[in-house]
VEXDREN-2710 file (C-alpha; in Angstrom, 1 decimal):
% VEXDREN-2710
k/r/px/py/pz
1/MET/9.5/21.2/-4.4
2/LYS/7.0/23.6/-2.8
3/GLY/3.6/23.3/-4.3
4/ILE/4.3/19.9/-5.7
5/THR/1.2/18.4/-4.1
6/GLU/-1.0/20.8/-6.1
7/LYS/-0.3/18.6/-9.1
8/PHE/-1.8/15.6/-7.4
9/ARG/-5.3/17.0/-7.7
10/GLY/-7.5/15.3/-10.2
11/LYS/-5.1/12.5/-11.1
12/LYS/-6.9/9.3/-11.9
13/ILE/-5.3/6.2/-10.3
14/LEU/-6.4/2.6/-10.6
15/VAL/-5.7/0.6/-7.5
16/ILE/-5.6/-3.2/-8.1
17/GLY/-5.2/-5.6/-5.2
18/ASP/-6.3/-7.1/-2.0
19/LEU/-9.1/-5.1/-0.3
20/MET/-9.7/-5.5/3.4
21/ILE/-11.0/-4.0/6.6
22/ASP/-8.7/-3.0/9.4
23/GLU/-10.7/-3.4/12.6
24/TYR/-9.7/-2.2/16.0
25/ILE/-11.0/-3.3/19.4
26/SER/-9.6/-0.8/21.9
27/GLY/-9.8/-0.8/25.7
28/LYS/-7.8/-1.0/28.9
29/VAL/-6.0/-3.7/30.8
30/GLU/-6.1/-3.8/34.6
31/ARG/-5.8/-7.5/35.4
32/ILE/-4.6/-10.9/34.2
33/SER/-7.2/-13.6/33.3
34/PRO/-7.7/-16.3/36.0
35/GLU/-8.2/-18.8/33.1
36/ALA/-4.8/-18.3/31.4
37/PRO/-1.7/-16.0/31.8
38/VAL/-3.1/-13.4/29.4
39/PRO/-4.3/-9.8/29.9
40/VAL/-8.0/-9.1/30.1
41/VAL/-8.9/-6.2/27.8
42/GLU/-12.0/-4.3/29.0
43/ALA/-13.3/-3.3/25.5
44/GLU/-14.4/0.3/25.1
45/ALA/-14.8/0.8/21.4
46/VAL/-14.7/-1.0/18.0
47/THR/-13.6/1.0/15.0
48/ALA/-13.1/0.0/11.4
49/LYS/-11.2/1.5/8.4
50/PRO/-10.5/0.5/4.8
51/GLY/-7.3/-1.6/4.8
52/GLY/-4.8/-3.1/2.2
53/ALA/-5.4/-1.9/-1.3
54/ALA/-8.5/0.0/0.0
55/ASN/-6.2/2.0/2.3
56/VAL/-4.1/2.9/-0.7
57/ALA/-7.2/4.3/-2.4
58/VAL/-8.2/6.3/0.7
59/ASN/-4.7/7.8/0.9
60/LEU/-5.0/8.8/-2.8
61/LYS/-8.3/10.5/-2.2
62/ALA/-7.0/12.4/0.8
63/LEU/-4.3/13.8/-1.4
64/GLY/-6.7/15.1/-4.0
65/ALA/-6.5/12.3/-6.5
66/VAL/-9.4/10.4/-8.1
67/PRO/-8.9/6.7/-7.2
68/CYS/-10.8/3.7/-8.4
69/VAL/-10.4/0.2/-6.9
70/LEU/-10.3/-3.1/-8.8
71/GLY/-10.5/-6.0/-6.4
72/VAL/-12.6/-8.6/-4.7
73/ILE/-14.8/-8.7/-1.6
74/GLY/-17.0/-11.4/-0.2
75/LYS/-20.7/-11.3/-0.6
76/ASP/-21.1/-10.9/3.1
77/LYS/-21.9/-8.4/5.8
78/LYS/-18.2/-7.2/6.0
79/GLY/-18.1/-6.8/2.3
80/LYS/-21.2/-4.6/2.4
81/GLN/-19.5/-2.6/5.2
82/LEU/-16.3/-2.2/3.2
83/LYS/-18.3/-1.0/0.1
84/GLN/-20.0/1.6/2.3
85/MET/-16.7/2.8/3.8
86/LEU/-15.2/3.2/0.4
87/GLU/-18.2/5.1/-0.9
88/GLN/-18.2/7.4/2.2
89/ASN/-14.5/8.2/1.4
90/GLY/-15.4/9.1/-2.2
91/ILE/-13.8/6.1/-3.8
92/ASN/-15.0/4.8/-7.2
93/ILE/-16.1/1.2/-6.6
94/SER/-17.6/0.6/-10.1
95/LEU/-14.9/-2.1/-10.7
96/LEU/-15.4/-3.8/-7.4
97/ILE/-16.2/-7.5/-7.7
98/GLU/-18.2/-9.7/-5.2
99/ASP/-17.2/-13.3/-4.8
100/GLU/-19.6/-15.5/-2.8
101/THR/-17.0/-18.2/-2.5
102/ARG/-14.7/-16.3/-0.2
103/PRO/-15.0/-14.0/2.8
104/THR/-14.1/-10.3/2.9
105/THR/-10.7/-10.0/4.5
106/VAL/-10.8/-8.5/8.0
107/LYS/-7.8/-7.9/10.3
108/THR/-8.9/-7.4/13.8
109/ARG/-6.4/-5.8/16.2
110/ILE/-6.9/-5.7/20.0
111/ILE/-5.3/-2.7/21.5
112/ALA/-4.8/-1.4/25.1
113/GLY/-3.7/2.2/25.2
114/SER/-1.3/2.5/22.3
115/GLN/-0.1/-1.2/22.6
116/GLN/-1.3/-3.8/20.1
117/LEU/-1.8/-7.1/22.0
118/LEU/-3.2/-9.4/19.4
119/ARG/-4.3/-9.6/15.8
120/VAL/-6.9/-11.9/14.4
121/ASP/-7.2/-12.4/10.6
122/TRP/-10.4/-13.5/8.8
123/GLU/-9.4/-14.3/5.2
124/SER/-8.9/-16.7/2.3
125/LYS/-5.4/-16.8/0.7
126/GLU/-6.6/-19.0/-2.2
127/TYR/-6.1/-17.6/-5.7
128/LEU/-9.3/-16.4/-7.3
129/ASN/-11.4/-18.8/-9.3
130/GLU/-11.3/-18.6/-13.1
131/LYS/-14.7/-16.9/-13.3
132/VAL/-13.6/-14.0/-11.1
133/LEU/-10.1/-13.8/-12.7
134/LYS/-11.7/-13.4/-16.1
135/LYS/-13.8/-10.6/-14.9
136/ILE/-10.7/-8.8/-13.4
137/ARG/-8.8/-9.3/-16.6
138/GLU/-11.7/-7.9/-18.7
139/GLU/-12.1/-4.9/-16.4
140/PHE/-8.4/-4.1/-16.4
141/LEU/-8.1/-4.4/-20.2
142/GLU/-11.1/-2.3/-20.8
143/ASP/-10.4/0.5/-18.4
144/PHE/-6.7/1.1/-17.9
145/ARG/-6.3/3.7/-20.6
146/SER/-8.6/6.1/-18.7
147/PHE/-6.2/6.3/-15.8
148/ASP/-3.0/8.3/-15.3
149/GLY/-1.3/5.5/-13.3
150/ILE/-1.8/2.0/-11.9
151/ILE/-0.9/0.8/-8.4
152/ILE/-0.8/-2.9/-7.7
153/SER/-1.2/-3.5/-3.9
154/ASP/-0.4/-7.1/-3.2
155/TYR/-1.2/-8.5/0.3
156/GLY/-1.0/-12.1/-0.8
157/LYS/-4.7/-12.8/-0.6
158/GLY/-5.2/-14.2/-4.1
159/VAL/-6.1/-11.2/-6.3
160/VAL/-2.7/-10.6/-7.8
161/THR/-1.9/-13.2/-10.4
162/LYS/0.5/-14.1/-13.3
163/GLU/-2.1/-13.0/-15.8
164/LEU/-2.4/-9.6/-14.2
165/PHE/1.3/-8.9/-14.8
166/LYS/1.1/-9.9/-18.5
167/ILE/-1.5/-7.1/-18.8
168/ALA/0.6/-4.7/-16.6
169/ALA/3.6/-5.2/-18.9
170/GLU/1.5/-4.1/-21.9
171/VAL/0.1/-1.2/-19.9
172/LYS/3.7/0.0/-19.2
173/LYS/4.6/-0.2/-22.8
174/GLU/1.9/2.3/-23.5
175/GLY/3.7/4.8/-21.2
176/LYS/1.6/4.4/-18.1
177/VAL/3.3/4.4/-14.6
178/VAL/2.7/1.0/-13.0
179/THR/4.0/0.6/-9.4
180/LEU/3.9/-2.4/-7.0
181/ASP/3.8/-2.9/-3.3
182/PRO/5.1/-6.6/-3.3
183/LYS/4.5/-9.7/-1.2
184/GLU/7.0/-12.6/-1.1
185/ARG/4.4/-15.2/-2.1
186/ASN/4.2/-13.7/-5.6
187/PHE/7.8/-12.9/-6.4
188/HIS/7.7/-15.5/-9.1
189/ILE/5.1/-13.6/-11.1
190/TYR/6.3/-10.0/-11.0
191/HIS/7.9/-8.4/-14.1
192/ASP/8.0/-5.4/-16.4
193/ILE/6.7/-2.6/-14.2
194/THR/7.9/0.9/-13.5
195/ALA/8.9/0.4/-9.8
196/MET/8.3/-1.6/-6.7
197/THR/8.4/-0.4/-3.0
198/PRO/9.7/-3.4/-0.9
199/ASN/10.6/-3.0/2.8
200/MET/13.8/-4.4/4.2
201/LYS/12.4/-7.9/4.8
202/GLU/10.8/-8.1/1.4
203/THR/14.1/-6.9/-0.2
204/TYR/16.0/-9.7/1.6
205/GLN/13.5/-12.3/0.6
206/ALA/13.8/-11.2/-3.1
207/THR/17.5/-10.8/-3.3
208/GLY/19.2/-12.5/-0.3
209/ILE/20.7/-9.1/0.7
210/TYR/19.4/-7.3/3.8
211/PRO/19.8/-3.6/3.1
212/GLU/21.1/-2.3/6.4
213/THR/23.7/0.0/4.7
214/GLU/23.5/2.2/1.7
215/LYS/25.9/-0.1/-0.2
216/GLU/23.7/-3.1/0.6
217/ALA/20.6/-1.2/-0.5
218/GLU/22.4/-0.4/-3.8
219/GLU/23.4/-4.0/-4.4
220/ALA/19.9/-5.3/-3.5
221/GLY/18.2/-2.6/-5.6
222/LYS/20.3/-3.6/-8.7
223/LYS/19.2/-7.2/-8.2
224/LEU/15.5/-6.1/-7.9
225/ILE/15.8/-4.1/-11.1
226/GLU/17.3/-7.0/-12.9
227/ARG/15.1/-9.8/-11.5
228/PHE/11.8/-8.0/-12.0
229/LYS/12.6/-5.8/-15.0
230/LEU/12.0/-2.5/-13.2
231/ASP/12.9/1.0/-14.2
232/PHE/13.9/1.6/-10.5
233/ALA/13.3/0.4/-7.0
234/LEU/12.3/2.3/-3.9
235/ILE/13.4/0.4/-0.8
236/THR/11.8/1.5/2.5
237/ARG/14.4/1.0/5.3
238/SER/12.5/1.9/8.5
239/GLU/14.5/4.3/10.7
240/LYS/17.2/4.4/8.1
241/GLY/14.9/6.1/5.6
242/MET/14.5/5.1/1.9
243/SER/16.8/4.2/-0.9
244/LEU/15.9/4.9/-4.5
245/ILE/17.9/2.6/-6.8
246/LYS/18.1/3.3/-10.5
247/LYS/20.1/1.5/-13.2
248/GLU/22.7/4.3/-13.4
249/ASN/22.7/5.7/-9.8
250/SER/21.3/5.7/-6.3
251/TYR/19.7/8.2/-4.0
252/HIS/19.4/7.8/-0.2
253/ILE/17.0/9.7/1.9
254/PRO/17.2/9.9/5.8
255/ALA/14.0/9.0/7.8
256/ARG/11.7/11.9/8.6
257/ALA/9.6/10.4/11.4
258/LYS/10.0/12.2/14.8
259/GLN/8.1/9.6/16.7
260/VAL/6.7/6.2/15.6
261/TYR/3.4/5.2/17.0
262/ASP/2.2/2.6/14.5
263/VAL/3.6/1.4/11.1
264/THR/0.2/-0.1/10.1
265/GLY/-0.5/1.0/6.5
266/ALA/2.7/3.1/6.1
267/GLY/3.6/1.2/2.9
268/ASP/0.2/2.1/1.5
269/THR/0.8/5.8/2.1
270/VAL/4.3/5.6/0.6
271/ILE/3.2/3.9/-2.7
272/ALA/0.2/6.3/-3.0
273/VAL/2.4/9.4/-2.7
274/PHE/5.3/8.0/-4.7
275/THR/3.0/7.1/-7.6
276/LEU/1.1/10.3/-7.5
277/ALA/4.3/12.3/-7.7
278/LEU/5.5/10.2/-10.7
279/VAL/2.3/10.6/-12.7
280/SER/2.5/14.3/-11.8
281/GLY/5.7/14.5/-13.8
282/GLU/8.2/14.6/-10.9
283/LEU/11.6/12.9/-11.2
284/PRO/11.9/9.6/-9.2
285/GLU/14.2/11.3/-6.7
286/LYS/11.7/14.0/-5.9
287/ALA/8.9/11.5/-5.8
288/ALA/10.9/9.5/-3.3
289/GLU/11.5/12.5/-1.1
290/ILE/7.8/13.4/-0.9
291/ALA/6.9/9.7/-0.2
292/ASN/9.5/9.7/2.6
293/ILE/7.9/12.8/4.2
294/ALA/4.4/11.2/3.9
295/GLY/5.7/8.0/5.5
296/GLY/7.2/9.9/8.4
297/ILE/3.9/11.7/9.0
298/VAL/1.7/8.6/8.9
299/VAL/3.7/6.5/11.3
300/GLY/3.2/9.2/13.9
301/LYS/-0.5/8.4/13.9
302/LEU/-2.2/5.4/15.6
303/GLY/-3.9/2.8/13.4
304/THR/-4.4/2.8/9.6
305/ALA/-4.2/6.5/8.7
306/THR/-3.7/8.9/5.8
307/VAL/-1.8/12.1/5.2
308/THR/-3.0/15.3/3.5
309/THR/-1.4/17.6/1.0
310/GLU/-1.5/20.3/3.8
311/GLU/0.6/18.1/6.1
312/ILE/3.1/17.3/3.5
313/GLU/3.5/21.0/2.4
314/ARG/3.9/22.0/6.1
315/VAL/6.9/19.7/6.4
316/LEU/8.3/20.9/3.1
317/LYS/8.0/24.5/4.4
318/GLU/9.7/23.6/7.6
319/GLY/12.6/22.1/5.7
320/ALA/12.9/24.9/3.2
END
C-alpha cells in the first residue's frame, strides 16, 4: 500500500451537502459564576474553520485532490466568511448557492484547555425551498460527469433531499463512485449508492443492531446494504476500529488512534480518504485501511482538522 496516496493527486471530487462554520471560543476557567452554578470562561481567542461538508472538501484538498462544493450558505456575514475560508483553502466554490431565506450554519464551541464546555448552534433545519432545490438539481445534472467521484455529506440541515438521490442513482449507473456520510433524519430517502459510512449510533438507528462485536457489525452491515441498495458499507466503530461489510464477505480493521483528543470532523476525514482511495482504483478493503489510518490521525488533533498524505504515508511506513 506504500505510495497509495500519490494516486490521490488531481482527483476531482464533488462534495454535496451541508456547509457550515466550526467556530471555537477558547479560554481558561478559574472560577464559578456568582449568577449560576456554571464556570466562567475567560475568553482568549476566537477561531473559525470550515465545517460539515466544507470540512470534507478541505480534507480532500489537503490530500492533493481537486474538490468542488455544491451546497447552500446564507446571504449574510457568516456566509461571506465561509466563502473566503473555502477560497483561501483552494476549494472550487463555483457551484456554491446563496439563499437569503436562511442563515449560514455556525456551530460555536466554548473550550477551556482541551475540554469542550458548551456548543451553540445557529442554523435552519428546514428543507430548501423549491427555487434553491431546482438550482442544485440543475448544477448536479450539468456537472457530475466532470468529476471522478461524488461525496454526499449529510448533516441534516436541509440540503440533502429525495430528488438528490434520484440523480445520484443515475450517476452511479454511469460508473461513478457515490459515497454518503448519513444522518438519521434522511434514512427514508437514501438509495442506490456505492457506500455509506455510518458510525455506531447511526448504524443502530438504521438497522436496530448496535455493532459492538464483529458479528453484530456484519449483521448490521448486511441490513444496510439491503435497505439502502449499497455495494458495501463502512461502519466506523470508535475505539473498536472499522468494519467493511460487503455482500459476500466482511473485513474488520482495529483502531489506529494512540490518543483521542477530539472526534469533531473525524467522519469527514474518513469519507474523504475512503472515497479518494476508491476513485484511485483501490479495492474497498485497502480504501478502508487508509481511511482508518486517517481517522486515527485526525482524532489526535484538537478541533476540526485535516490529515496530509505525508502523515498517512508515515504511519504506513511505521507499520510496514
